[in-house]
N, C-alpha and C positions, 0 to 999 in steps of 0.2 A: 536230140539225142547224139547226134554226131558231134556237137560241141562238147558234149560230156565224154565221149570217147576219146576225142584228140586231147582233151585235158588229162584223162587218165594216162594216155601214152607219154605225154609231157611229164608227168609226174613219176612214171615208172623208169623213163630215161634219165631222170635226175636232173633234167635240164632247167627246171624252174621250181622254186620253193613256192612261189605264188600259185602255180598250178595244183601242187599238193594242198595248198590251204583251200583253194577253190573247191577241190574235190571232197575232201573230208571235212572242211569247216573248221580245222584245227591248225595250229602253227606246226611247223616241222619239229621234230624231237630236239634238234640241236639248238633251236632258239629258246627252248624251255629250261628253267633252272633245274639242275640235276640233284634230285634227292637222294643222298647216301643212306643207305640201311645202316643202323647202329650194328657194331660188332658184337653181337650176342648169339648165344646158342640157345634156342627156344627149349631144348630138352634139359638144360642145365639152369636151374633157378637161382644158384649162387652167383652174385655180381662178379666175384673175384674169378671163378672158374668160367662163366660165361664170356669174360673179356679175353681169355687166352685164346691163341691161335689153335686150329684144330690140331697141329702137331704137338704143341706143349699140353693140350688137353688129353691127347692120346698117351702121352709120356707120363702124366701124372694119374690119368685114369685107371692105369692097370694097377695102381695102388690104393685107390679110393674104395672104401666100404661103405655102403649106405647103412643109416643107423636111425633108429626111432628115438626122438627125444621126448621124455615123458616128463611131466610136471614135477619139479623140485628134483630131478636128476642133476648131481653134481658132475660137472665135466672136468673140473680142475679145482685142486686144493692149494691153498698158499703154502709155501716152503716145501713142496713136493715136487719130485720129478714128474713132468708131463710125458705121457706115452704117446698121445695122439693130437693132431690138429684137427678142428672141427670146422668144415665149411657149411655154415647154416643154409639150408634150403627154405625153411618155413619155421614159425614159432619164433620165440624170443628167448635170449639168455641173457642173464644180469652178470656183469662183472663186479664184484665186491671187494672191498678192502675190509678185512677182518682183524681188528685189534682192540686189545683190552676189553673183550666181551661187546664191543660196539660193531655194528656193521654200517659201512658207507657204501651205497651203490654208486659206482664211478662211471658205469658205461652200460648201454643196452645194445646187444648185438643181434641183428636179425640177417635176412637173406643177403645183405650187402657185405657181410663180413665173415671173419674167421675167428673162432676162439682158439688162443694158443700160438697165432702167427706171430706175435711179438717175440716170442722165444726164439725165434730165428735170428733176431738181431741181439737180444740181451743173453740168452743162455737157456738152460734146461730147467732152472727151478722157477715156479711160478710165484708171483707175489699177490695174485688175486684168487678169489674163489670165483667160480663160474657155475652159476646154478641156472636150470630151465625154469623160466617164468612161465610161457605159455608152451604147451606141446607142439611138436612139429616134426622135422626130419633134417638130416645132415648127411654129409659125407665126411668120413674121417680117414686120416692118413697117419701111420706111424711116423713119429718125428725123424727117425733114422731114414726112412724112405723118401721124406719130404726134403730132408738134407742132401741125400744122394742126387734125387731129381733136380734140385736146385743148382747143383754144382754142375750137372750135364747140361741144363738148360737154364742159362741166366736170365731168360726173359721171365720165367715163371718168379724167380727171386725178385726182379724188378716189380711185377705186379703186386708181390706181397709186401715189399718195402714201401711201396706207394700207399697201401692200404694201412700199414702201421703208422 
């Protein structure tokens, strides 16, 4: 028992890593590889929003509006001005090229993406039709509000550009 007490005292004094190993049976924390927690927010399911800093998320968050995505709901039409950008939380959205009465599905967007984010790079007019394939939820933001926030907080713009 006295050997154990002296070993604990050595460990508490910080004089011996070996003493700490002897008491706990584990290596000291400094010798272990450090596991970094991913930069995500568990309360946000969209990958773009979850990767933002808390300050950027708070800045954009005041403009975000939750929305239910219903099957076959059209989020954007080709050759029309887009009012909102949609950050998908759950469900799937199809990006389609519609021409000469033909439809070509060019992409599918889920919780990792945003519908309409490319308009920040290109302009206000959509070239795709976006239709909900599987119902779910999203956060939407008015294009004007998103432009304003990205001017004030360039880190948000960088995240969106990386996605696009």
